[in-house]
C-alpha positions in Angstrom: 0.0 0.0 0.0 2.9 2.3 0.8 4.5 1.6 -2.6 1.2 2.3 -4.3 0.8 5.6 -2.5 4.4 6.5 -3.4 3.7 5.9 -7.1 0.5 7.9 -7.0 2.4 10.8 -5.4 5.1 10.7 -8.1 2.4 10.7 -10.8 0.7 13.6 -9.2 3.9 15.6 -9.0 4.8 14.8 -12.5 1.4 16.1 -13.7 2.2 19.4 -12.2 5.6 19.8 -13.9 5.6 22.1 -16.9 2.1 23.2 -16.2 2.0 27.0 -16.7 0.6 29.0 -13.9 -1.3 32.0 -15.3 -0.4 35.2 -13.4 -3.3 37.2 -12.0 -4.5 39.8 -14.4 -3.2 43.3 -13.6 -5.7 46.1 -13.5 -5.1 48.4 -16.6 -3.3 51.6 -15.9 -5.7 54.5 -15.9 -4.3 57.9 -16.6 -6.7 60.6 -15.4 -6.3 63.8 -17.4 -7.8 66.7 -15.5 -10.1 69.1 -17.5 -8.3 72.4 -18.3 -10.7 74.7 -16.6 -12.1 74.8 -13.1 -14.8 77.4 -12.4 -13.9 79.5 -9.3 -15.2 82.5 -7.5 -13.7 85.9 -8.0 -12.3 85.8 -4.5 -10.2 82.8 -5.6 -8.4 84.8 -8.4 -5.2 85.7 -6.7 -4.7 89.5 -6.9 -7.9 90.4 -8.7 -8.7 93.3 -6.5 -5.2 94.7 -6.7 -5.2 95.3 -10.5 -6.3 98.3 -12.6 -8.5 96.4 -15.1 -9.5 99.5 -17.1 -6.2 99.1 -19.1 -7.0 95.4 -19.8 -10.6 96.4 -20.9 -9.1 98.7 -23.5 -7.0 95.9 -24.9 -10.0 93.5 -24.9 -12.0 96.1 -26.8 -9.3 96.1 -29.5 -9.4 92.3 -29.6 -13.2 92.5 -30.2 -12.4 93.9 -33.6 -11.1 90.4 -34.5 -13.4 88.1 -32.4 -16.5 90.3 -32.0 -18.5 88.4 -34.7 -17.9 85.0 -33.3 -20.9 83.6 -31.6 -19.2 83.1 -28.2 -18.0 86.7 -28.0 -20.7 88.7 -29.7 -22.6 89.7 -26.7 -19.7 90.5 -24.4 -17.9 92.4 -27.1 -21.0 94.5 -27.8 -21.2 95.4 -24.1 -17.4 96.1 -23.9 -17.4 98.4 -27.0 -20.4 100.3 -25.7 -18.6 101.2 -22.5 -15.8 103.1 -24.2 -13.2 104.5 -21.8 -14.2 103.8 -18.1 -12.7 103.8 -14.6 -11.1 100.8 -13.0 -14.2 100.3 -10.8 -16.5 100.2 -13.8 -14.2 97.9 -15.7 -14.0 95.5 -12.8 -17.8 95.4 -12.6 -18.0 94.7 -16.3 -15.8 91.7 -16.1 -17.5 90.4 -12.9 -20.9 90.8 -14.5 -20.3 89.2 -17.8 -17.5 86.7 -17.3 -16.9 83.5 -15.3 -13.3 83.1 -14.0 -11.8 79.6 -14.5 -8.5 78.4 -13.1 -6.4 76.8 -15.8 -5.0 73.5 -14.7 -2.4 71.1 -16.2 -3.2 67.6 -17.1 -2.1 66.3 -13.7 -4.4 68.8 -11.9 -1.6 71.2 -10.9 -2.1 74.9 -11.5 1.4 76.3 -11.8 3.4 76.7 -15.0 6.2 78.6 -16.7 5.8 82.3 -17.5 8.4 83.9 -19.8 8.7 87.3 -21.5 9.3 88.6 -25.1 9.7 92.0 -26.8 10.2 93.8 -30.1 13.9 94.4 -30.8 15.1 97.7 -32.3 17.8 96.8 -34.8 20.1 98.6 -37.2 19.8 97.5 -40.8 19.8 98.3 -44.5 17.8 97.5 -47.6 21.0 96.7 -49.5 24.0 94.5 -48.5 27.0 96.4 -47.4 30.2 95.5 -45.5 28.5 96.6 -42.3 25.1 95.0 -43.0 25.6 91.5 -44.5 23.3 89.2 -42.7 19.9 88.7 -44.4 16.4 88.9 -43.1 14.2 87.0 -45.7 10.7 87.5 -47.0 8.5 84.5 -47.6 9.9 82.6 -50.6 7.6 81.8 -53.5 8.5 78.1 -53.4 7.3 77.6 -49.8 4.4 75.2 -50.2 1.7 75.4 -47.4 -0.7 72.5 -47.3 -3.9 73.1 -45.3 -5.3 69.8 -44.1 -8.7 71.1 -42.9 -10.5 70.3 -46.2 -9.5 66.7 -46.1 -9.2 66.1 -42.4 -11.3 68.5 -40.4 -9.9 67.3 -37.1 -6.5 68.6 -38.3 -7.7 72.1 -39.0 -5.1 73.6 -36.7 -2.2 72.0 -38.6 -0.4 73.0 -41.8 2.3 71.2 -43.6 5.1 73.2 -45.2 7.5 72.0 -47.8 8.6 72.5 -51.4 8.1 70.6 -54.7 10.9 68.6 -56.4 9.6 67.0 -59.6 6.3 65.4 -58.5 7.3 65.0 -54.9 6.7 67.3 -51.9 9.8 67.4 -49.6 10.6 69.3 -46.4 11.6 72.9 -46.8 15.2 74.0 -46.3 16.2 74.1 -42.6 18.3 76.7 -40.9 21.7 75.2 -41.5 20.9 74.9 -45.2 19.6 78.5 -45.5 22.6 79.9 -43.7 25.2 77.8 -45.6 27.5 79.1 -48.3 25.3 78.1 -51.2 22.2 79.8 -50.0 19.0 78.6 -51.6 17.2 81.9 -50.8 19.5 84.3 -52.5 17.5 87.2 -53.9 14.7 86.9 -51.3 16.3 89.3 -48.9 14.0 91.8 -47.2 16.6 93.6 -45.1 20.2 93.2 -44.1 21.4 93.3 -40.5 24.8 93.6 -39.0 24.8 90.7 -36.6 23.8 87.0 -37.2 22.9 86.6 -33.5 20.5 89.5 -33.8 18.9 87.9 -36.8 18.4 84.6 -34.8 16.8 86.4 -31.9 14.5 88.4 -34.1 13.2 85.0 -35.3 12.5 84.1 -31.7 10.7 87.3 -30.9 8.7 87.2 -34.2 8.8 91.0 -34.9 10.9 94.1 -34.5 11.8 97.5 -35.9 14.6 98.1 -38.3 16.4 101.5 -38.2 17.7 102.3 -41.7 20.7 104.6 -42.4 18.5 107.3 -43.8 16.6 107.6 -40.5 13.6 105.6 -41.7 12.2 103.0 -39.3 10.3 100.0 -40.6 8.4 97.5 -38.5 8.7 93.9 -39.6 6.5 91.1 -38.6 6.1 87.3 -38.9 5.1 86.2 -42.4 5.7 82.4 -42.3 7.9 79.7 -41.1 9.8 76.8 -42.8 7.8 74.0 -41.0 10.4 72.7 -38.6 9.7 72.7 -34.8 11.6 75.2 -32.7 14.5 73.7 -30.7 15.6 75.7 -27.7 19.3 76.6 -27.7 19.0 77.6 -24.1 18.2 74.1 -23.1 21.1 72.8 -25.2 23.5 75.1 -23.3 22.1 73.9 -20.0 22.5 70.2 -21.1 26.1 70.9 -22.1 26.8 72.7 -18.8 27.9 75.8 -20.6 25.6 77.8 -18.3 23.7 77.2 -15.1 20.0 77.8 -14.8 20.7 80.9 -12.7 22.8 82.3 -15.6 20.3 81.6 -18.3 19.0 84.7 -20.0 18.7 86.0 -23.5 21.6 88.4 -23.0 23.9 85.7 -21.7 23.1 83.4 -24.6 23.8 86.2 -27.1 27.1 86.9 -25.3 28.1 83.2 -25.3 27.4 82.9 -29.1 29.4 86.0 -29.9 32.3 84.9 -27.7 32.3 81.4 -29.3 31.7 82.3 -33.0 32.4 78.8 -34.5 30.6 76.8 -31.8 28.0 79.5 -31.6 27.0 79.2 -35.3 26.8 75.4 -34.8 24.6 76.0 -31.8 22.2 78.3 -33.8 22.1 75.7 -36.6 20.7 73.1 -34.1 17.4 75.0 -34.2 16.1 74.0 -37.7 13.2 76.4 -37.5 13.5 79.5 -39.7 11.1 82.5 -39.8 10.3 84.7 -42.8 9.2 88.3 -42.4 7.2 91.1 -44.0 7.3 94.9 -43.8 4.3 96.4 -42.0 2.5 99.6 -42.6 4.4 102.8 -41.7 2.0 103.9 -39.0 2.3 100.6 -37.0 4.1 101.4 -33.7 3.6 98.0 -32.1 3.8 94.6 -33.8 0.6 92.7 -34.4 0.2 89.4 -32.7 -1.3 86.1 -34.0 -4.8 87.7 -33.6 -3.8 90.4 -36.1 -4.2 93.1 -33.4 -1.2 95.3 -32.4 0.3 94.1 -29.1 0.0 96.3 -26.0 3.0 96.3 -23.7 2.4 94.8 -20.3 -1.1 93.7 -21.2 -0.7 91.3 -24.2 0.0 87.6 -23.6 1.1 84.8 -25.9 -0.5 81.5 -25.1 -1.1 78.0 -26.4 -4.4 78.4 -28.4 -5.1 74.7 -28.0 -6.2 75.6 -24.4 -6.7 79.4 -24.4 -8.7 81.0 -27.2 -7.1 84.1 -28.8 -8.8 87.2 -27.7 -9.8 85.9 -24.2 -9.0 87.9 -21.0 -6.6 86.0 -18.9 -5.6 86.9 -15.3 -2.0 86.3 -14.5 -0.4 85.9 -11.1 3.4 85.6 -11.0 6.4 87.7 -9.9 8.5 90.4 -11.6 11.7 88.8 -13.1 14.3 88.0 -10.6 12.2 89.2 -7.6 9.6 88.2 -5.2 7.5 91.2 -6.0 4.0 90.1 -7.2 3.0 90.7 -10.8 -0.8 90.2 -10.8 -2.9 91.7 -13.5 -5.5 91.1 -16.2 -4.0 90.4 -19.7 -5.5 89.5 -23.0 -4.4 86.5 -25.1 -3.4 88.0 -28.4 -0.4 86.0 -29.5 1.2 82.5 -29.8 4.7 81.1 -29.9 6.6 78.1 -31.1 7.8 77.3 -27.6 4.5 78.3 -25.8 3.1 74.8 -25.4 1.0 73.6 -22.5 -2.0 74.7 -20.5 -0.4 76.9 -17.8 2.2 78.5 -20.1 2.4 82.1 -21.2 4.8 84.7 -22.7 4.5 88.2 -21.4 4.9 91.1 -23.9 7.1 93.8 -22.4 7.1 96.2 -25.3 9.7 97.5 -27.8 13.4 98.3 -27.4 16.4 97.4 -25.3 14.9 98.2 -22.0 12.0 95.9 -22.6 14.4 93.3 -23.9 16.5 93.4 -20.7 13.4 92.5 -18.6 12.0 90.0 -21.1 15.3 88.1 -21.4 15.4 87.5 -17.7 11.8 86.5 -17.2 11.4 82.8 -16.3 8.9 82.7 -13.4 6.4 80.3 -12.0 2.8 81.5 -12.4 -0.9 80.8 -12.4 -3.5 81.7 -15.0 -7.3 82.2 -14.8 -9.2 82.5 -18.1 -12.4 84.6 -18.2 -15.0 83.1 -20.4 -18.4 84.7 -21.2 -21.2 83.5 -18.9 -23.5 83.0 -21.9 -21.2 80.5 -23.6 -18.3 79.1 -21.5 -17.7 76.0 -23.6 -16.9 76.6 -27.3 -13.5 78.1 -26.7 -11.6 76.2 -29.3 -13.4 77.5 -32.4 -10.9 79.5 -34.3 -12.0 81.0 -37.6 -8.8 82.7 -38.4 -5.4 81.1 -39.2 -3.0 81.3 -36.3 0.4 82.9 -36.8 3.1 81.5 -34.5 6.4 83.3 -33.7 9.4 81.0 -33.4 9.7 80.5 -29.7 11.7 81.7 -26.7 15.0 81.0 -25.1 13.7 78.5 -22.6 
């Protein structure tokens, strides 16, 4: 009997050998993406009562020239334009009566993001190439092909392909290193000539500026188009290569490094393949137009990611002045975009024209929070854009 039991045990054990044991099923990973907007009370908008909103109302009234016919904005724009010039108290009442504040949140539910600054450079230049002015600023070339996908794929109506035609094929357009090389494919397309290649590069980043000509004439230039490549931050590259620390990072220090290292500096610039083309603006324009087509207002115009924030919308910003703990809390208007302005809580603060504005803008890299004000009558349809969006190249971060 013992021998029989022994054999039965052997058979039982043998039957278990090689039998695969199925692991318990793991619960699928669920990634919860928070909605971008959270309705709040005015008391929850940090700094709302400390601002002078009459200035922002005037900027919003200008934006209504571009968005006032859109269904979402018709009523509030009509009310805003009827007010004309009013006191801060009356402007604050207007926004509180007709708008719902919404805290903008990141996908993970956090509400803090990066706030940078930009400006319009004032540069010396010429309409003809000289020994002093020999670095070109190009107009949009005729062979730049722009494919709008909206007619075929409506869900891609915010995307445009850029390239050029060779034979019967569409290929990518020339990138920065090809355009700036010795055999330049854009010869004859020059709009102006500048005296410094680094200034040309940073004019691409800012998206607009004013050229001072030898005869005393001043010409504003603005974004016309772009070659189709994504912007790559040279500031990040310098950080990765330990050429600078984060505390040293500013537009001015990047420009200084490139000029002090001319060969490596040019190679660094070439690592950003994106290239911007420009156009001359009307003689009476004193401030560059943003992506909305409205001239930007210093200290009140904001560049945003239009995938979250609709152009023309009032946006309250709470951050600090560059390099300080002093609060910068005021109502802005989303009037521009940028190649590096990607993300929900992400914005670029327009400081104005000239070197003084550039010194501040180049140092601005602050944490901040944003609240979007949406009309109470229609707080949902914020992504309907009826005009093409123009995007400046990016920023240094």
